[in-house]
C-alpha angles and dihedrals in degrees: 000000000000124000092246093054090048091052092047090048092048093048090047092051093047092046092048092048090048092051093047091047092047093050091047092051092046091051091049090048092048091048091051091048091052091050091050089052090055091048091051091049091052091048090048091051091049091051090048092051090048091049091050090049091051090047091053090049090051092049091051092047089049090052091049093047092048091049091049092048091050091050091049090051091049091050091048091050091049091050091048091051091048091051091048090051091048091051091048090051091048091051092048091054092054 
């Protein structure tokens, strides 16, 4: 075998091995990237569920607060009416 053919064969083997190794590494990198995408999606869904749970808690707390405020206002109005009636009765006695 001539020197030229040996050099060409050597270069061809090195180039082929480099290409095969490069493709293998790229596939492994792509596979890892796809897996990371799935992990991020799962984390995002968990955050979304948590945010929805917190939102529902806040809505319920808002409903409770509004109901309590309405009850307080009703009680205040009732007290004011009672006081007004008491004053009217006092004035009518005088």
